[in-house]
C-alpha positions in Angstrom: -55.3 -28.2 67.2 -58.6 -29.7 68.4 -58.3 -32.4 65.8 -55.2 -33.6 67.6 -57.2 -34.0 70.8 -60.0 -35.8 69.1 -57.7 -38.2 67.2 -55.7 -38.7 70.4 -58.8 -39.6 72.4 -59.9 -41.9 69.6 -56.6 -43.7 69.4 -56.3 -44.1 73.2 -59.9 -45.4 73.4 -59.1 -47.8 70.5 -55.9 -49.1 72.1 -57.6 -49.5 75.5 -60.6 -51.3 73.8 -58.3 -53.7 72.1 -56.5 -54.5 75.3 -59.7 -54.8 77.4 -61.6 -56.8 74.6 -59.7 -60.0 75.3 -60.9 -60.2 78.9 -64.1 -58.1 79.0 -65.7 -57.5 75.5 -68.6 -55.7 77.0 -66.4 -53.1 78.7 -64.5 -52.6 75.5 -67.7 -51.9 73.7 -68.8 -49.5 76.4 -65.5 -47.7 76.3 -65.8 -47.3 72.5 -69.3 -45.8 72.9 -68.2 -43.6 75.7 -65.3 -42.2 73.7 -67.7 -41.6 70.7 -70.1 -39.7 72.9 -67.4 -37.6 74.3 -66.2 -36.7 70.8 -69.8 -35.9 69.8 -70.3 -33.6 72.9 -66.9 -31.9 72.1 -68.2 -31.2 68.6 -71.6 -30.0 69.7 -70.4 -26.5 70.4 -68.8 -26.3 66.9 -72.0 -27.5 65.3 -74.0 -24.8 67.1 -71.6 -22.2 65.8 -72.0 -23.5 62.2 -75.8 -23.4 62.5 -75.7 -19.8 63.8 -73.5 -18.8 60.9 -75.8 -20.4 58.4 -78.8 -18.8 59.9 -77.1 -15.4 59.7 -76.2 -16.0 56.0 -79.8 -17.0 55.2 -81.1 -13.9 56.9 -78.7 -11.7 55.0 -79.6 -13.4 51.7 -83.3 -13.2 52.3 -83.8 -17.0 52.2 -86.9 -18.3 54.0 -85.7 -19.9 57.3 -88.0 -22.9 56.9 -85.8 -24.1 54.1 -82.6 -23.6 56.0 -84.0 -25.3 59.1 -85.2 -28.2 56.9 -81.7 -28.6 55.4 -80.1 -28.5 58.8 -82.5 -31.2 60.0 -81.6 -33.3 57.0 -77.9 -32.9 57.8 -78.6 -33.8 61.4 -80.5 -36.9 60.5 -77.6 -38.0 58.2 -75.0 -37.5 60.9 -77.1 -39.2 63.7 -78.0 -42.1 61.4 -74.3 -42.6 60.5 -73.3 -42.4 64.2 -75.9 -45.0 65.2 -75.0 -47.3 62.3 -71.3 -47.2 63.2 -72.1 -48.1 66.8 -74.2 -51.0 65.6 -71.4 -52.1 63.3 -68.9 -51.9 66.2 -71.2 -54.2 68.2 -71.2 -56.7 65.3 -74.8 -55.9 64.3 -74.3 -55.2 60.6 -78.0 -56.0 59.8 -79.2 -53.5 62.4 -76.7 -50.9 61.1 -78.3 -51.3 57.6 -81.7 -50.8 59.1 -80.6 -47.6 60.8 -79.1 -46.3 57.6 -82.3 -47.1 55.7 -84.4 -45.3 58.3 -82.1 -42.3 58.0 -82.5 -42.2 54.2 -86.3 -42.5 54.3 -86.5 -39.7 56.9 -84.3 -37.6 54.7 -86.5 -38.1 51.7 -89.6 -37.2 53.8 -87.9 -34.0 55.0 -86.8 -33.1 51.5 -90.3 -33.4 49.9 -91.2 -29.7 50.5 -87.9 -28.5 49.1 -88.2 -30.7 46.1 -91.7 -29.5 45.5 -90.6 -25.8 45.6 -87.8 -26.5 43.2 -90.1 -28.3 40.7 -92.7 -25.5 41.0 -90.0 -22.9 40.3 -88.7 -24.8 37.3 -92.2 -25.2 35.9 -92.8 -21.4 36.5 -89.7 -20.6 34.5 -90.7 -22.7 31.5 -92.5 -20.9 28.7 -96.2 -21.8 28.5 
């Protein structure tokens, strides 16, 4: 039922932003950002629950926590970059949104290098000499 609250908040904020935009575009933009932040804060508790469950699964499976933490950081970078890019697009700054997305992709590649290295080393180790 939380999705109904989130969608309701989003639709109310969208409707109010459309009404306010004609007279005060800055307030409409701030309203949109404020609603987005409230939705993000609302989901923060759910995200921490998911992270705790993934860490428990990794512990039970005997997976090194460094890899799980790296993957979680990569997912976090992807979500934050998308959130920032959408805000920039809402403000009419498509070029800035593209730069934010590019920065997110580069940071994800940097974070993924250790995992890619381990995968390549494992595959090489499995190949016959």
